[in-house]
N, CA, C and O of each residue as an XYZ file, in Angstrom:
872
protein
N      27.592    -66.866      1.484
C      28.231    -66.151      0.411
C      27.282    -66.019     -0.769
O      27.202    -64.975     -1.416
N      26.594    -67.062     -1.021
C      25.622    -67.135     -2.134
C      24.509    -66.118     -1.889
O      24.058    -65.464     -2.829
N      24.055    -65.975     -0.629
C      23.015    -64.996     -0.313
C      23.473    -63.663     -0.522
O      22.737    -62.829     -1.049
N      24.737    -63.374     -0.115
C      25.268    -61.964     -0.276
C      25.345    -61.617     -1.773
O      25.061    -60.481     -2.151
N      25.718    -62.565     -2.613
C      25.771    -62.322     -4.089
C      24.403    -62.038     -4.616
O      24.246    -61.154     -5.459
N      23.406    -62.745     -4.158
C      22.005    -62.486     -4.631
C      21.564    -61.110     -4.193
O      20.917    -60.390     -4.953
N      21.915    -60.729     -2.946
C      21.498    -59.392     -2.451
C      22.138    -58.296     -3.304
O      21.479    -57.303     -3.609
N      23.408    -58.451     -3.698
C      24.061    -57.442     -4.581
C      23.399    -57.334     -5.852
O      23.236    -56.227     -6.364
N      22.968    -58.488     -6.453
C      22.253    -58.446     -7.753
C      20.943    -57.723     -7.624
O      20.493    -57.046     -8.548
N      20.332    -57.870     -6.469
C      19.025    -57.157     -6.277
C      19.220    -55.629     -6.116
O      18.356    -54.839     -6.495
N      20.370    -55.241     -5.549
C      20.615    -53.849     -5.291
C      21.069    -53.071     -6.542
O      20.889    -51.856     -6.623
N      21.665    -53.794     -7.525
C      22.174    -53.156     -8.715
C      21.095    -52.305     -9.480
O      21.351    -51.149     -9.818
N      19.933    -52.871     -9.735
C      18.883    -52.087    -10.415
C      18.534    -50.813     -9.662
O      18.312    -49.753    -10.246
N      18.495    -50.962     -8.320
C      18.094    -49.777     -7.494
C      19.112    -48.659     -7.609
O      18.752    -47.486     -7.708
N      20.396    -49.030     -7.594
C      21.480    -48.059     -7.713
C      21.440    -47.416     -9.057
O      21.599    -46.202     -9.184
N      21.220    -48.251    -10.101
C      21.207    -47.695    -11.474
C      20.023    -46.735    -11.636
O      20.142    -45.665    -12.232
N      18.896    -47.146    -11.093
C      17.660    -46.309    -11.162
C      17.822    -44.992    -10.420
O      17.402    -43.934    -10.888
N      18.431    -45.083     -9.273
C      18.723    -43.876     -8.486
C      19.585    -42.934     -9.175
O      19.329    -41.730     -9.195
N      20.671    -43.481     -9.778
C      21.593    -42.621    -10.511
C      20.957    -41.936    -11.736
O      21.184    -40.760    -12.024
N      20.128    -42.765    -12.453
C      19.440    -42.194    -13.615
C      18.469    -41.121    -13.228
O      18.397    -40.086    -13.891
N      17.694    -41.341    -12.137
C      16.647    -40.374    -11.699
C      17.305    -39.074    -11.282
O      16.830    -37.977    -11.573
N      18.453    -39.250    -10.565
C      19.177    -38.023    -10.064
C      19.703    -37.201    -11.181
O      19.615    -35.974    -11.140
N      20.262    -37.843    -12.203
C      20.911    -37.044    -13.273
C      19.979    -36.586    -14.337
O      20.276    -35.602    -15.013
N      18.846    -37.251    -14.531
C      17.995    -36.896    -15.699
C      16.655    -36.388    -15.281
O      15.938    -35.809    -16.098
N      16.278    -36.586    -14.015
C      14.898    -36.179    -13.611
C      14.945    -35.317    -12.359
O      14.225    -35.570    -11.394
N      15.770    -34.330    -12.380
C      15.855    -33.456    -11.188
C      14.530    -32.700    -11.021
O      13.937    -32.244    -11.999
N      14.086    -32.576     -9.789
C      12.847    -31.856     -9.480
C      13.175    -30.448     -9.169
O      13.981    -30.197     -8.272
N      12.588    -29.492     -9.870
C      12.808    -28.081     -9.570
C      12.002    -27.631     -8.371
O      10.788    -27.449     -8.465
N      12.662    -27.452     -7.259
C      11.969    -26.973     -6.044
C      11.676    -25.510     -6.181
O      12.481    -24.777     -6.755
N      10.557    -25.059     -5.676
C      10.215    -23.620     -5.750
C      11.204    -22.760     -4.942
O      11.549    -23.120     -3.817
N      11.662    -21.627     -5.504
C      12.561    -20.839     -4.782
C      11.820    -20.067     -3.727
O      10.613    -19.857     -3.840
N      12.535    -19.635     -2.686
C      11.903    -18.917     -1.548
C      11.502    -17.503     -2.028
O      12.230    -16.850     -2.776
N      10.345    -17.070     -1.578
C       9.904    -15.708     -1.906
C      10.813    -14.706     -1.143
O      11.243    -14.953     -0.016
N      11.075    -13.584     -1.807
C      11.857    -12.540     -1.141
C      11.162    -12.003      0.094
O       9.934    -11.922      0.113
N      11.896    -11.641      1.108
C      11.294    -11.054      2.294
C      10.696     -9.716      1.982
O      11.273     -8.957      1.204
N       9.522     -9.382      2.578
C       8.919     -8.080      2.346
C       9.819     -7.001      2.956
O      10.452     -7.195      3.993
N       9.847     -5.839      2.253
C      10.652     -4.702      2.741
C       9.802     -3.758      3.597
O       8.709     -3.349      3.204
N      10.339     -3.421      4.788
C       9.588     -2.458      5.597
C       9.578     -1.043      4.956
O      10.517     -0.655      4.261
N       8.542     -0.332      5.200
C       8.463      1.080      4.788
C       9.182      1.922      5.824
O       9.021      1.716      7.027
N       9.974      2.870      5.354
C      10.821      3.697      6.252
C      10.367      5.104      6.252
O       9.845      5.607      5.258
N      10.573      5.780      7.422
C      10.222      7.206      7.516
C      11.445      8.033      7.133
O      12.449      7.507      6.653
N      11.335      9.328      7.355
C      12.393     10.274      6.881
C      13.647     10.105      7.700
O      14.720     10.553      7.297
N      13.528      9.478      8.819
C      14.757      9.219      9.662
C      15.308      7.800      9.424
O      16.228      7.368     10.117
N      14.742      7.081      8.443
C      15.242      5.737      8.169
C      14.771      4.669      9.105
O      15.296      3.555      9.108
N      13.763      5.006      9.918
C      13.141      4.016     10.825
C      11.912      3.356     10.205
O      11.216      3.967      9.394
N      11.658      2.162     10.573
C      10.472      1.409     10.089
C       9.220      2.089     10.579
O       9.174      2.535     11.725
N       8.183      2.186      9.731
C       6.951      2.739     10.205
C       6.355      1.867     11.295
O       6.413      0.638     11.246
N       5.791      2.530     12.262
C       5.181      1.827     13.410
C       3.602      2.059     13.381
O       3.134      3.196     13.341
N       2.850      0.965     13.402
C       1.405      1.141     13.319
C       0.831      1.961     14.502
O      -0.295      2.456     14.444
N       1.653      2.089     15.590
C       1.194      2.799     16.771
C       1.582      4.266     16.757
O       1.213      5.016     17.660
N       2.328      4.683     15.731
C       2.810      6.019     15.692
C       2.071      6.815     14.625
O       1.421      6.238     13.754
N       2.174      8.176     14.696
C       1.529      9.025     13.693
C       2.561      9.687     12.786
O       3.675      9.985     13.216
N       2.190      9.910     11.547
C       3.096     10.453     10.531
C       2.398     11.527      9.722
O       1.177     11.520      9.563
N       3.190     12.438      9.220
C       2.689     13.354      8.227
C       3.140     12.878      6.822
O       4.299     12.519      6.610
N       2.209     12.892      5.904
C       2.585     12.519      4.518
C       3.093     13.810      3.815
O       2.302     14.699      3.503
N       4.328     13.890      3.589
C       4.921     15.079      3.017
C       5.367     14.828      1.589
O       5.647     13.685      1.226
N       5.440     15.852      0.782
C       5.884     15.772     -0.597
C       7.400     15.864     -0.656
O       8.020     16.445      0.235
N       8.001     15.298     -1.692
C       9.473     15.373     -1.881
C       9.798     16.713     -2.491
O      10.970     17.089     -2.481
N       8.831     17.480     -3.032
C       9.103     18.754     -3.673
C       9.254     19.880     -2.630
O       9.005     19.693     -1.439
N       9.665     21.036     -3.123
C       9.851     22.179     -2.251
C       9.060     23.341     -2.867
O       8.817     23.368     -4.074
N       8.660     24.304     -2.016
C       7.932     25.460     -2.490
C       6.589     25.042     -3.093
O       5.852     24.259     -2.492
N       6.273     25.563     -4.277
C       5.009     25.220     -4.895
C       4.874     23.764     -5.310
O       3.773     23.264     -5.539
N       6.022     23.093     -5.403
C       6.005     21.623     -5.705
C       5.793     20.781     -4.480
O       5.647     19.564     -4.592
N       5.772     21.388     -3.304
C       5.625     20.666     -2.085
C       4.204     20.776     -1.528
O       3.260     21.187     -2.203
N       4.113     20.389     -0.271
C       2.763     20.469      0.395
C       2.421     19.210      1.034
O       2.496     18.154      0.405
N       2.022     19.265      2.335
C       1.646     18.040      3.085
C       0.177     17.656      2.743
O      -0.591     18.457      2.209
N      -0.163     16.417      3.073
C      -1.500     15.937      2.897
C      -2.327     16.321      4.138
O      -1.826     16.252      5.260
N      -3.580     16.721      3.937
C      -4.397     17.135      5.068
C      -5.888     16.792      4.882
O      -6.322     16.527      3.760
N      -6.648     16.795      5.940
C      -8.076     16.553      5.943
C      -8.811     17.891      5.830
O      -8.587     18.817      6.609
N      -9.714     17.959      4.813
C     -10.455     19.168      4.573
C     -11.855     18.853      4.139
O     -12.238     17.708      3.900
N     -12.620     19.962      4.047
C     -14.064     19.845      3.647
C     -14.129     19.717      2.128
O     -13.519     20.500      1.401
N     -14.874     18.723      1.661
C     -15.058     18.529      0.248
C     -16.075     19.593     -0.292
O     -17.077     19.845      0.377
N     -15.856     20.186     -1.415
C     -16.779     21.114     -1.997
C     -18.163     20.436     -2.255
O     -18.233     19.319     -2.768
N     -19.229     21.137     -1.890
C     -20.598     20.690     -2.130
C     -20.953     19.380     -1.388
O     -21.912     18.692     -1.739
N     -20.178     19.071     -0.389
C     -20.444     17.860      0.377
C     -21.431     18.127      1.481
O     -21.390     19.184      2.110
N     -22.341     17.162      1.733
C     -23.315     17.336      2.813
C     -22.918     16.453      3.981
O     -23.744     16.208      4.860
N     -21.679     15.963      4.025
C     -21.169     15.162      5.167
C     -21.159     16.061      6.414
O     -20.925     17.264      6.299
N     -21.401     15.509      7.564
C     -21.385     16.279      8.831
C     -19.978     16.649      9.323
O     -19.817     17.473     10.224
N     -18.958     16.015      8.707
C     -17.573     16.213      9.106
C     -16.714     16.458      7.879
O     -17.112     16.108      6.769
N     -15.530     17.059      8.060
C     -14.586     17.092      6.907
C     -14.329     15.750      6.281
O     -14.071     14.781      6.994
N     -14.392     15.661      4.978
C     -14.369     14.328      4.346
C     -13.551     14.295      3.070
O     -13.745     13.429      2.217
N     -12.616     15.265      2.944
C     -11.790     15.258      1.680
C     -10.344     15.079      2.065
O      -9.924     15.507      3.140
N      -9.567     14.439      1.180
C      -8.155     14.240      1.304
C      -7.443     15.195      0.350
O      -7.539     15.064     -0.870
N      -6.731     16.153      0.930
C      -6.137     17.200      0.100
C      -4.649     17.256      0.366
O      -4.101     16.596      1.249
N      -4.004     18.129     -0.496
C      -2.599     18.402     -0.322
C      -2.412     19.890     -0.377
O      -2.959     20.548     -1.262
N      -1.653     20.440      0.546
C      -1.458     21.904      0.568
C      -0.724     22.331     -0.759
O       0.006     21.555     -1.375
N      -0.970     23.601     -1.142
C      -0.429     24.055     -2.394
C       1.083     24.428     -2.319
O       1.700     24.745     -3.336
N       1.650     24.383     -1.113
C       3.058     24.653     -0.892
C       3.526     24.058      0.375
O       2.712     23.730      1.238
N       4.845     23.899      0.535
C       5.337     23.349      1.756
C       5.592     24.473      2.766
O       6.032     24.219      3.887
N       5.310     25.728      2.356
C       5.400     26.869      3.263
C       4.010     27.137      3.816
O       3.090     27.479      3.073
N       3.868     26.980      5.111
C       2.560     27.227      5.755
C       2.197     26.084      6.668
O       3.073     25.514      7.319
N       0.895     25.724      6.735
C       0.425     24.733      7.750
C       1.043     23.307      7.475
O       1.334     22.924      6.342
N       1.206     22.592      8.570
C       1.627     21.191      8.464
C       0.426     20.341      8.141
O      -0.722     20.728      8.358
N       0.729     19.153      7.608
C      -0.341     18.271      7.283
C      -1.003     17.616      8.463
O      -0.500     17.673      9.585
N      -2.147     16.984      8.206
C      -2.897     16.267      9.281
C      -2.175     14.874      9.509
O      -1.930     14.127      8.563
N      -1.860     14.580     10.779
C      -1.190     13.304     11.045
C      -2.119     12.130     10.659
O      -3.342     12.183     10.787
N      -1.440     11.065     10.175
C      -2.147      9.856      9.883
C      -1.457      8.661     10.592
O      -0.304      8.745     11.016
N      -2.175      7.608     10.694
C      -1.513      6.326     11.058
C      -1.915      5.240     10.071
O      -2.997      5.248      9.484
N      -0.982      4.305      9.923
C      -1.132      3.264      8.901
C      -1.538      1.991      9.685
O      -0.928      1.644     10.697
N      -2.593      1.308      9.177
C      -3.141      0.154      9.890
C      -2.970     -1.066      8.942
O      -3.791     -1.260      8.046
N      -1.930     -1.871      9.133
C      -1.689     -2.970      8.258
C      -2.569     -4.235      8.611
O      -3.094     -4.345      9.719
N      -2.698     -5.149      7.656
C      -3.426     -6.362      7.930
C      -2.553     -7.274      8.847
O      -3.081     -8.078      9.615
N      -1.254     -7.132      8.747
C      -0.323     -7.913      9.592
C       0.189     -7.004     10.719
O      -0.385     -5.941     10.951
N       1.216     -7.388     11.392
C       1.669     -6.627     12.534
C       2.647     -5.522     12.125
O       2.877     -4.592     12.898
N       3.242     -5.613     10.885
C       4.238     -4.556     10.515
C       3.723     -3.938      9.194
O       2.812     -4.441      8.535
N       4.388     -2.795      8.858
C       4.055     -2.091      7.642
C       5.106     -2.325      6.570
O       6.227     -1.830      6.691
N       4.770     -3.060      5.538
C       5.635     -3.457      4.505
C       5.262     -2.846      3.179
O       4.107     -2.480      2.960
N       6.271     -2.729      2.255
C       5.914     -2.267      0.907
C       5.009     -3.254      0.219
O       5.107     -4.462      0.432
N       4.124     -2.728     -0.611
C       3.261     -3.565     -1.488
C       2.380     -4.507     -0.710
O       2.115     -5.619     -1.168
N       1.916     -4.093      0.460
C       0.979     -4.904      1.228
C      -0.171     -4.026      1.666
O       0.000     -2.838      1.937
N      -1.336     -4.624      1.729
C      -2.583     -3.924      2.017
C      -2.579     -3.320      3.375
O      -2.109     -3.913      4.345
N      -3.120     -2.106      3.438
C      -3.347     -1.430      4.755
C      -4.428     -0.375      4.652
O      -4.816      0.010      3.549
N      -4.906      0.088      5.760
C      -5.786      1.168      5.838
C      -5.058      2.455      6.349
O      -4.055      2.375      7.058
N      -5.587      3.604      5.972
C      -4.974      4.865      6.349
C      -6.041      5.680      7.102
O      -7.167      5.836      6.629
N      -5.667      6.189      8.270
C      -6.637      6.941      9.064
C      -5.989      8.267      9.575
O      -4.875      8.252     10.100
N      -6.687      9.379      9.416
C      -6.265     10.615     10.059
C      -6.297     10.424     11.561
O      -7.335     10.082     12.129
N      -5.149     10.647     12.211
C      -5.073     10.424     13.641
C      -5.232     11.723     14.427
O      -4.255     12.331     14.863
N      -6.476     12.127     14.594
C      -6.765     13.392     15.224
C      -7.913     13.198     16.235
O      -8.738     12.301     16.060
N      -7.972     14.025     17.284
C      -9.095     13.987     18.192
C     -10.363     14.363     17.450
O     -10.339     15.281     16.630
N     -11.472     13.683     17.712
C     -12.735     14.023     17.002
C     -13.887     13.477     17.840
O     -13.702     12.671     18.752
N     -15.070     13.945     17.496
C     -16.282     13.470     18.172
C     -16.659     12.125     17.572
O     -16.198     11.742     16.497
N     -17.507     11.429     18.303
C     -17.892     10.070     17.924
C     -18.519     10.006     16.523
O     -18.311      9.067     15.755
N     -19.298     11.058     16.236
C     -19.956     11.145     14.905
C     -18.971     11.186     13.773
O     -19.300     10.754     12.668
N     -17.755     11.696     14.001
C     -16.802     11.883     12.898
C     -15.729     10.831     12.819
O     -14.847     10.924     11.964
N     -15.771      9.814     13.694
C     -14.654      8.826     13.668
C     -14.518      8.171     12.330
O     -13.398      8.029     11.838
N     -15.645      7.748     11.688
C     -15.536      7.113     10.402
C     -15.040      8.095      9.316
O     -14.522      7.673      8.282
N     -15.202      9.374      9.560
C     -14.734     10.344      8.609
C     -13.231     10.633      8.768
O     -12.748     11.641      8.251
N     -12.519      9.808      9.439
C     -11.070      9.915      9.475
C     -10.422      8.818      8.697
O      -9.211      8.874      8.482
N     -11.144      7.829      8.263
C     -10.608      6.657      7.537
C     -10.715      6.850      6.056
O     -11.797      7.130      5.541
N      -9.613      6.706      5.361
C      -9.502      6.962      3.919
C     -10.274      5.964      3.147
O     -10.394      4.812      3.562
N     -10.828      6.390      1.979
C     -11.418      5.498      1.040
C     -11.434      6.148     -0.307
O     -11.115      7.333     -0.412
N     -11.795      5.422     -1.360
C     -11.948      5.998     -2.681
C     -13.443      6.201     -2.964
O     -14.239      5.274     -2.818
N     -13.817      7.436     -3.374
C     -15.203      7.700     -3.634
C     -15.675      7.145     -4.947
O     -14.962      6.405     -5.625
N     -16.894      7.515     -5.299
C     -17.452      7.053     -6.554
C     -16.865      7.877     -7.739
O     -16.229      8.912     -7.544
N     -17.104      7.379     -8.945
C     -16.562      8.091    -10.117
C     -17.058      9.499    -10.168
O     -18.268      9.719    -10.110
N     -16.171     10.475    -10.275
C     -16.526     11.865    -10.378
C     -16.641     12.211    -11.896
O     -15.658     12.145    -12.634
N     -17.849     12.574    -12.325
C     -18.071     12.824    -13.764
C     -17.255     13.957    -14.346
O     -16.884     13.939    -15.520
N     -16.969     14.981    -13.478
C     -16.205     16.128    -14.011
C     -14.750     15.730    -14.187
O     -14.166     16.023    -15.230
N     -14.152     15.082    -13.220
C     -12.732     14.710    -13.309
C     -12.490     13.406    -14.039
O     -11.366     13.090    -14.430
N     -13.592     12.637    -14.221
C     -13.507     11.322    -14.871
C     -12.582     10.410    -14.110
O     -11.882      9.598    -14.716
N     -12.558     10.514    -12.844
C     -11.747      9.612    -12.000
C     -12.390      9.556    -10.627
O     -13.419     10.190    -10.393
N     -11.805      8.821     -9.741
C     -12.272      8.745     -8.370
C     -11.464      9.608     -7.442
O     -10.236      9.614     -7.525
N     -12.095     10.321     -6.583
C     -11.428     11.188     -5.628
C     -11.277     10.451     -4.274
O     -12.092      9.612     -3.889
N     -10.173     10.826     -3.577
C     -10.031     10.217     -2.247
C     -10.773     11.033     -1.217
O     -10.703     12.262     -1.212
N     -11.472     10.355     -0.360
C     -12.242     10.922      0.683
C     -12.209     10.102      1.904
O     -11.531      9.075      1.940
N     -12.946     10.525      2.959
C     -13.006      9.741      4.161
C     -14.407      9.140      4.378
O     -15.343      9.443      3.639
N     -14.526      8.310      5.374
C     -15.764      7.575      5.554
C     -15.639      6.120      5.280
O     -16.623      5.420      5.042
N     -14.351      5.643      5.317
C     -14.106      4.273      5.060
C     -14.255      3.342      6.244
O     -14.793      3.710      7.288
N     -13.762      2.121      6.057
C     -13.838      1.106      7.132
C     -12.431      0.460      7.251
O     -11.596      0.542      6.350
N     -12.242     -0.147      8.351
C     -10.903     -0.759      8.661
C     -11.053     -2.297      8.605
O     -11.969     -2.866      9.199
N     -10.111     -2.960      7.863
C     -10.033     -4.429      7.876
C     -11.042     -5.091      6.983
O     -11.217     -6.306      7.080
N     -11.713     -4.372      6.120
C     -12.687     -5.031      5.198
C     -12.224     -4.899      3.750
O     -11.558     -3.930      3.387
N     -12.575     -5.854      2.955
C     -12.135     -5.872      1.517
C     -13.044     -4.965      0.730
O     -14.005     -5.434      0.119
N     -12.763     -3.664      0.728
C     -13.575     -2.736     -0.046
C     -12.696     -1.584     -0.494
O     -11.483     -1.749     -0.627
N     -13.284     -0.420     -0.730
C     -12.597      0.712     -1.293
C     -11.758      1.437     -0.320
O     -11.352      2.567     -0.594
N     -11.455      0.831      0.859
C     -10.626      1.506      1.891
C      -9.225      0.915      1.954
O      -8.462      1.249      2.860
N      -8.877      0.069      1.038
C      -7.542     -0.582      1.027
C      -6.549      0.272      0.192
O      -6.897      0.805     -0.862
N      -5.302      0.381      0.706
C      -4.284      1.107      0.042
C      -2.947      0.287      0.157
O      -2.835     -0.632      0.968
N      -1.990      0.646     -0.653
C      -0.627      0.109     -0.545
C       0.370      1.237     -0.596
O       0.095      2.311     -1.132
N       1.546      0.977     -0.023
C       2.722      1.849     -0.146
C       3.746      1.134     -1.005
O       4.147      0.024     -0.654
N       4.184      1.703     -2.096
C       5.194      1.088     -2.948
C       6.327      2.054     -3.169
O       6.157      3.266     -3.038
N       7.455      1.535     -3.496
C       8.647      2.370     -3.752
C       8.455      3.177     -5.030
O       8.017      2.641     -6.048
N       8.776      4.438     -4.978
C       8.665      5.301     -6.180
C       9.784      5.018     -7.131
O      10.850      4.553     -6.727
N       9.550      5.300     -8.434
C      10.606      5.152     -9.387
C      11.574      6.332     -9.282
O      12.656      6.307     -9.869
N      11.184      7.359     -8.538
C      12.036      8.581     -8.402
C      12.657      8.528     -6.977
O      13.654      7.855     -6.711
N      12.006      9.267     -6.119
C      12.433      9.327     -4.721
C      11.259      9.117     -3.803
O      10.160      9.597     -4.083
N      11.467      8.405     -2.708
C      10.402      8.207     -1.730
C       9.469      7.087     -2.159
O       9.887      6.069     -2.712
N       8.162      7.317     -1.876
C       7.149      6.277     -2.099
C       5.972      6.841     -2.842
O       5.766      8.053     -2.900
N       5.190      5.920     -3.422
C       3.956      6.183     -3.979
C       2.820      5.520     -3.192
O       3.039      4.479     -2.573
N       1.657      6.076     -3.200
C       0.432      5.408     -2.623
C      -0.339      4.791     -3.735
O      -0.469      5.397     -4.798
N      -0.860      3.603     -3.541
C      -1.738      2.945     -4.457
C      -3.071      2.747     -3.759
O      -3.125      2.432     -2.570
N      -4.149      2.936     -4.515
C      -5.448      2.606     -4.013
C      -5.873      1.251     -4.615
O      -5.707      1.014     -5.811
N      -6.410      0.391     -3.782
C      -6.711     -0.961     -4.237
C      -8.216     -1.278     -3.955
O      -8.503     -2.194     -3.184
N      -9.167     -0.539     -4.566
C     -10.560     -0.683     -4.265
C     -11.177     -1.987     -4.685
O     -12.260     -2.349     -4.224
N     -10.494     -2.696     -5.559
C     -11.127     -3.941     -6.089
C     -10.377     -5.152     -5.585
O     -10.624     -6.259     -6.063
N      -9.467     -4.988     -4.633
C      -8.734     -6.189     -4.097
C      -9.583     -6.889     -3.074
O     -10.144     -6.278     -2.165
N      -9.662     -8.206     -3.249
C     -10.460     -9.008     -2.292
C      -9.520     -9.564     -1.237
O      -8.296     -9.565     -1.372
N     -10.138    -10.018     -0.223
C      -9.351    -10.586      0.920
C      -8.691    -11.869      0.526
O      -7.812    -12.360      1.234
N      -9.110    -12.447     -0.631
C      -8.519    -13.691     -1.134
C      -7.207    -13.377     -1.909
O      -6.389    -14.269     -2.135
N      -7.026    -12.131     -2.299
C      -5.914    -11.827     -3.225
C      -5.065    -10.754     -2.567
O      -4.922     -9.665     -3.123
N      -4.506    -11.024     -1.419
C      -3.707    -10.040     -0.716
C      -2.373     -9.746     -1.408
O      -1.806     -8.667     -1.234
N      -1.870    -10.714     -2.198
C      -0.532    -10.571     -2.797
C      -0.589    -10.515     -4.266
O       0.368    -10.895     -4.941
N      -1.731    -10.030     -4.819
C      -1.849     -9.944     -6.299
C      -0.914     -8.834     -6.752
O      -0.591     -7.926     -5.986
N      -0.478     -8.919     -8.018
C       0.374     -7.839     -8.604
C      -0.285     -6.477     -8.445
O      -1.495     -6.338     -8.625
N       0.493     -5.505     -8.118
C      -0.040     -4.163     -7.833
C      -0.806     -3.538     -8.944
O      -1.743     -2.773     -8.715
N      -0.409     -3.862    -10.182
C      -1.080     -3.258    -11.334
C      -2.321     -3.985    -11.750
O      -2.971     -3.579    -12.713
N      -2.686     -5.065    -11.051
C      -3.831     -5.810    -11.418
C      -5.118     -5.234    -10.785
O      -6.153     -5.138    -11.444
N      -5.034     -4.861     -9.522
C      -6.218     -4.378     -8.860
C      -6.038     -2.970     -8.232
O      -6.954     -2.449     -7.594
N      -4.860     -2.376     -8.421
C      -4.610     -1.073     -7.765
C      -4.365      0.033     -8.764
O      -4.005     -0.216     -9.915
N      -4.558      1.232     -8.321
C      -4.355      2.469     -9.168
C      -3.512      3.452     -8.378
O      -3.526      3.505     -7.148
N      -2.774      4.230     -9.166
C      -1.874      5.216     -8.554
C      -2.655      6.398     -7.995
O      -3.690      6.796     -8.530
N      -2.122      6.952     -6.892
C      -2.723      8.126     -6.297
C      -1.925      9.343     -6.684
O      -0.717      9.427     -6.462
N      -2.658     10.314     -7.287
C      -2.002     11.583     -7.615
C      -2.843     12.729     -7.135
O      -3.497     12.659     -6.094
N      -2.815     13.814     -7.930
C      -3.495     15.037     -7.554
C      -4.255     15.615     -8.712
O      -3.760     15.614     -9.839
N      -5.509     16.136     -8.450
C      -6.240     16.957     -9.406
C      -6.531     18.300     -8.667
O      -6.496     18.377     -7.439
N      -6.811     19.315     -9.454
C      -7.172     20.622     -8.935
C      -8.646     20.723     -8.808
O      -9.364     20.606     -9.802
N      -9.144     20.945     -7.570
C     -10.559     21.071     -7.346
C     -10.769     22.368     -6.601
O     -10.325     22.495     -5.460
N     -11.450     23.363     -7.225
C     -11.731     24.691     -6.651
C     -10.466     25.323     -6.110
O     -10.470     25.921     -5.034
N      -9.371     25.188     -6.868
C      -8.137     25.825     -6.453
C      -7.291     25.013     -5.460
O      -6.188     25.409     -5.083
N      -7.819     23.924     -5.073
C      -7.110     23.062     -4.073
C      -6.656     21.771     -4.737
O      -7.274     21.284     -5.683
N      -5.558     21.229     -4.216
C      -5.036     19.971     -4.715
C      -5.761     18.790     -3.994
O      -5.597     18.593     -2.790
N      -6.514     18.066     -4.720
C      -7.271     16.973     -4.168
C      -6.658     15.674     -4.603
O      -6.373     15.499     -5.787
N      -6.443     14.744     -3.676
C      -5.886     13.435     -4.013
C      -6.929     12.612     -4.805
O      -8.111     12.580     -4.466
N      -6.461     11.978     -5.825
C      -7.315     11.182     -6.703
C      -6.602     10.131     -7.418
O      -5.371     10.121     -7.405
N      -7.297      9.216     -8.060
C      -6.656      8.145     -8.831
C      -6.205      8.695    -10.169
O      -6.969      9.421    -10.805
N      -4.995      8.384    -10.629
C      -4.442      8.901    -11.807
C      -3.804      7.820    -12.651
O      -3.443      6.760    -12.140
N      -3.665      8.078    -13.930
C      -2.984      7.131    -14.833
C      -1.455      7.385    -14.858
O      -0.672      6.469    -15.111
N      -1.061      8.602    -14.599
C       0.356      8.975    -14.663
C       0.657     10.089    -13.634
O      -0.260     10.668    -13.052
N       1.928     10.370    -13.425
C       2.345     11.364    -12.474
C       1.823     11.136    -11.064
O       1.153     11.995    -10.491
N       2.139      9.955    -10.503
C       1.680      9.720     -9.113
C       2.413     10.648     -8.179
O       3.488     11.170     -8.476
N       1.786     10.830     -7.043
C       2.372     11.694     -5.984
C       3.509     10.954     -5.289
O       3.308      9.863     -4.757
N       4.709     11.546     -5.291
C       5.861     11.040     -4.585
C       5.899     11.596     -3.185
O       5.889     12.815     -3.013
N       5.941     10.744     -2.174
C       5.817     11.218     -0.832
C       6.853     10.556      0.130
O       7.480      9.541     -0.172
N       6.970     11.195      1.268
C       7.740     10.655      2.359
C       6.926     10.707      3.619
O       5.914     11.407      3.656
N       7.324      9.989      4.671
C       6.569      9.892      5.855
C       7.427     10.428      7.034
O       8.499      9.905      7.339
N       6.903     11.490      7.675
C       7.618     12.117      8.757
C       6.897     11.921     10.095
O       5.762     12.362     10.275
N       7.558     11.274     10.994
C       6.990     10.944     12.262
C       6.671     12.214     13.066
O       7.459     13.158     13.127
N       5.495     12.191     13.670
C       5.014     13.329     14.462
C       5.501     13.208     15.858
O       5.208     14.066     16.691
């Protein structure tokens, strides 16, 4: 009986300490990160890395126009190397593309490569992969072109993010390193919009009015 009494005395401080720690020193555990959202096509299906899509505008008539592969003015590249958008949604369809994510699925706000998915000769394979070119002195911005690489931390990385209007926006992330895959989009990425080059709409990095697009499976 005496031993039991001594054991109770020993346990009292532990109980008091436990109660005090629980009520006054709660540890804030980190909350779970939200699950990434898949990018959807015009039919509401998740984008598939093995499928081809046309990048179409949400506008109609002169406000519309698909994205296509074309020859850059004054370029000495042996293959078409410019990323353009048709001046209207009436006429030719855009050039199919495929999206190549770093992971197995295509999610919003995650790095990926974009490649025109067309038959081509071996010489022109690299001229199907999107990248951001050097600073264009006339436009005072960087134009989108082809000749990029896949899976490397360079000017060939892009993101798809939800538009503030309808559909999605494309971001170019030429300064994102492989160490910073989840950095805030406005830290290392720029919006993709359109400039007029020789009467054609050329995709380029812009400060405002990003291109709002949808993805239509081919």
